[in-house]
C-alpha positions as CSV (number, residue, x, y, z in Angstrom):
1,X,0.2,-0.1,-0.1
2,X,1.2,3.5,-0.8
3,X,0.5,5.1,1.7
4,X,1.1,3.4,4.9
5,X,1.0,5.7,6.8
6,X,-2.0,6.9,6.6
7,X,-3.1,3.8,7.8
8,X,-1.0,4.3,11.1
9,X,-2.5,7.7,12.0
10,X,-6.3,6.3,11.3
11,X,-5.3,3.3,14.3
12,X,-4.1,5.6,16.8
13,X,-7.3,8.0,16.0
14,X,-9.6,4.2,16.8
15,X,-8.5,4.2,20.9
16,X,-9.4,7.5,21.4
17,X,-12.7,7.4,19.6
18,X,-13.6,4.7,21.4
19,X,-12.8,6.4,24.6
20,X,-15.1,9.8,23.1
21,X,-18.2,7.0,22.8
22,X,-17.3,5.9,26.0
23,X,-16.8,8.3,28.5
24,X,-18.2,11.5,28.0
25,X,-16.9,13.0,31.1
26,X,-13.2,12.5,29.9
27,X,-14.3,14.5,26.9
28,X,-12.8,17.7,28.1
29,X,-9.6,16.4,28.9
30,X,-9.3,14.6,25.0
31,X,-10.0,18.3,24.0
32,X,-8.4,20.0,26.2
33,X,-4.9,17.0,25.1
34,X,-5.3,17.0,21.2
35,X,-5.4,21.0,20.8
36,X,-2.5,20.9,23.3
37,X,-0.5,18.4,21.3
38,X,-1.2,20.2,17.5
39,X,1.8,22.0,17.8
40,X,4.1,18.5,17.8
41,X,2.6,18.0,14.6
42,X,4.8,20.6,13.1
43,X,7.7,18.9,14.4
44,X,8.0,16.1,12.1
45,X,11.1,16.9,10.3
46,X,13.3,16.8,12.8
47,X,12.3,13.1,12.3
48,X,11.8,12.4,9.1
49,X,13.8,11.3,7.4
50,X,16.5,10.4,9.6
51,X,14.2,8.3,12.4
52,X,12.1,6.7,9.5
53,X,11.0,7.5,6.3
54,X,6.7,6.7,5.5
55,X,4.8,7.6,2.5
56,X,2.8,10.7,3.3
57,X,0.2,12.5,1.5
58,X,1.1,14.8,-1.6
59,X,4.3,14.6,-0.4
60,X,4.0,17.3,2.2
61,X,6.9,16.5,4.5
62,X,9.6,17.3,1.4
63,X,7.6,20.0,0.9
64,X,6.5,21.6,4.3
65,X,7.5,19.6,6.5
66,X,4.7,17.6,8.3
67,X,1.8,15.9,7.0
68,X,-1.7,15.4,7.6
69,X,-0.8,11.8,8.8
70,X,1.0,13.6,12.1
71,X,-2.3,15.8,12.9
72,X,-4.2,13.0,12.6
73,X,-1.8,10.7,14.8
74,X,-0.6,13.3,17.3
75,X,-4.5,14.0,18.1
76,X,-4.7,10.0,18.3
77,X,-2.1,9.4,20.8
78,X,-3.0,12.6,22.5
79,X,-6.3,11.5,23.3
80,X,-5.9,7.9,24.4
81,X,-2.6,8.5,26.1
82,X,-4.1,11.4,27.7
83,X,-7.2,9.0,29.4
84,X,-5.7,5.4,29.7
85,X,-4.8,5.7,33.1
86,X,-8.4,7.6,34.2
87,X,-10.2,4.5,31.9
88,X,-7.4,1.6,33.3
89,X,-8.4,2.3,37.0
90,X,-11.9,4.0,36.7
91,X,-10.8,7.3,37.6
92,X,-12.5,10.4,36.4
93,X,-11.3,14.7,36.4
94,X,-12.3,17.6,38.6
95,X,-11.3,21.4,38.4
96,X,-8.8,21.9,40.5
97,X,-10.8,25.7,40.4
98,X,-9.9,29.1,38.0
99,X,-7.0,27.4,36.0
100,X,-4.1,30.6,35.3
101,X,-4.1,31.1,32.1
102,X,-4.0,27.6,31.0
103,X,-3.1,28.4,27.5
104,X,-0.2,30.5,28.2
105,X,0.8,27.1,30.1
106,X,0.2,24.9,27.2
107,X,2.9,27.3,24.8
108,X,5.2,27.0,27.3
109,X,5.3,23.2,27.6
110,X,5.6,23.0,23.7
111,X,8.4,25.9,23.7
112,X,10.7,24.0,26.3
113,X,9.8,20.3,25.5
114,X,10.7,21.7,21.4
115,X,13.8,23.7,23.1
116,X,15.1,20.8,25.1
117,X,15.3,18.7,21.8
118,X,16.8,20.3,20.0
119,X,19.8,21.0,22.3
120,X,20.2,17.9,23.1
121,X,19.5,16.8,18.8
122,X,22.3,19.8,18.8
123,X,25.2,17.8,20.9
124,X,24.8,14.8,19.0
125,X,21.6,12.7,20.9
126,X,19.5,11.4,18.4
127,X,16.0,12.8,17.9
128,X,13.3,10.0,18.7
129,X,15.9,9.7,22.6
130,X,16.1,13.4,22.5
131,X,11.9,14.0,22.2
132,X,11.5,11.3,24.9
133,X,14.0,12.7,27.5
134,X,12.7,16.1,26.7
135,X,8.8,15.0,27.3
136,X,10.1,12.7,30.6
137,X,12.7,15.6,32.0
138,X,10.3,19.0,31.8
139,X,7.1,16.1,33.2
140,X,9.2,15.4,35.8
141,X,9.1,19.3,36.8
142,X,5.7,19.5,36.6
143,X,5.5,16.6,38.9
144,X,7.2,18.5,41.3
145,X,4.4,20.7,41.5
146,X,1.8,18.2,41.0
147,X,2.7,15.8,42.8
148,X,-0.7,14.2,42.9
149,X,0.6,13.5,39.3
150,X,2.9,11.5,39.7
151,X,1.1,7.8,40.0
152,X,-1.2,8.6,37.6
153,X,1.5,9.8,35.1
154,X,3.3,6.3,35.7
155,X,0.4,4.6,36.0
156,X,-0.8,6.3,32.3
157,X,2.8,5.5,30.9
158,X,2.5,1.9,31.2
159,X,-1.8,1.3,30.0
160,X,-0.4,4.2,27.1
161,X,2.7,2.0,25.6
162,X,0.5,-1.9,26.2
163,X,-2.4,0.1,23.8
164,X,0.9,2.1,21.7
165,X,2.2,-1.5,21.1
166,X,-0.9,-3.2,20.1
167,X,-1.5,-0.3,16.5
168,X,1.7,-1.1,16.4
169,X,1.2,-4.7,15.8
170,X,-2.4,-4.3,14.2
171,X,-0.7,-2.1,11.6
172,X,1.7,-4.6,11.1
173,X,-1.2,-6.9,10.4
174,X,-2.4,-4.9,7.9
175,X,1.1,-4.4,6.4
176,X,2.6,-7.7,5.9
177,X,6.4,-8.0,5.5
178,X,6.8,-4.8,4.3
179,X,5.9,-1.6,5.9
180,X,7.5,-1.9,9.0
181,X,10.6,-3.2,7.7
182,X,10.8,-0.5,4.8
183,X,9.7,2.7,7.5
184,X,11.6,2.4,10.5
185,X,15.3,3.1,10.4
186,X,17.9,0.9,12.3
187,X,17.8,1.6,15.8
188,X,21.3,3.3,17.3
189,X,20.7,2.5,20.7
190,X,17.8,0.2,21.3
191,X,18.8,-2.5,19.1
192,X,15.8,-5.0,18.1
193,X,12.3,-5.6,18.0
194,X,9.4,-6.6,20.6
195,X,7.3,-9.2,18.0
196,X,8.7,-6.6,15.1
197,X,7.7,-3.6,16.9
198,X,10.9,-1.4,17.3
199,X,11.8,-0.8,20.7
200,X,12.7,2.6,19.9
201,X,8.8,2.9,19.6
202,X,7.8,1.6,22.7
203,X,10.5,3.9,24.5
204,X,8.5,6.5,22.5
205,X,5.6,5.2,23.5
206,X,5.9,5.2,27.2
207,X,7.4,8.8,27.3
208,X,4.5,10.2,25.6
209,X,2.1,8.5,28.0
210,X,4.6,9.9,30.7
211,X,3.5,13.3,29.2
212,X,0.3,13.2,28.4
213,X,-1.1,11.8,31.5
214,X,0.6,15.1,33.8
215,X,0.8,18.1,31.1
216,X,-2.9,18.6,30.5
217,X,-4.0,18.0,33.3
218,X,-1.3,20.8,35.1
219,X,-2.3,23.1,32.0
220,X,-6.0,23.0,32.7
221,X,-5.7,22.3,36.3
222,X,-7.3,19.3,36.7
223,X,-7.3,16.0,39.2
224,X,-7.7,12.3,39.2
225,X,-10.0,11.8,41.7
226,X,-11.9,7.8,41.6
227,X,-15.4,7.3,38.8
228,X,-18.3,7.3,41.3
229,X,-20.4,4.3,41.6
230,X,-22.6,3.7,38.6
231,X,-25.6,4.4,40.9
232,X,-24.4,7.5,42.1
233,X,-23.8,8.9,38.8
């Protein structure tokens, strides 16, 4: 199939769509997380073609540095990664009160993560590892002031990587024997694959789950609480 990345991006929309349908209480968090993640779609030029080289619709990555698929994938990833912990452990979100300039926090988070990643890239750290270090380190800074998010972020990271792994396996099943080998470049550090899925991708899934659980909750002034019993909802 020519547009293999489009297949992968559409797969990443599925978990979030299911959560949106089944958990209306999490829709506000999902919207905020997706909007917060959108600017990261424009960073594809940092990954392509050094880390991977999928085929883009209209060759947009070669023309403008990112593609439609990047938008779909970051929205899908943010939607399920921000809510994976809540779904798996029956949690919902409540407001801590009026948040102080949440969109300034969103912009600040994007600039800070991008700056750290580019700095690491500039000193020779490959972009995949630079992006994971940037996400994890800056999430750690957030957790210093929001210690209530430590456990949710750790659990969210684990649940997210399981979903991420399942989606990659689904992609392999739909694109047998060609797409994964063609798209992903050989790893520089984490050599090897788990059932065909590059270990680098799973590392990225862990980092994305960790950051996506903490950052939207911090930015929009939310905390995770137990989901009320069904009879009390």
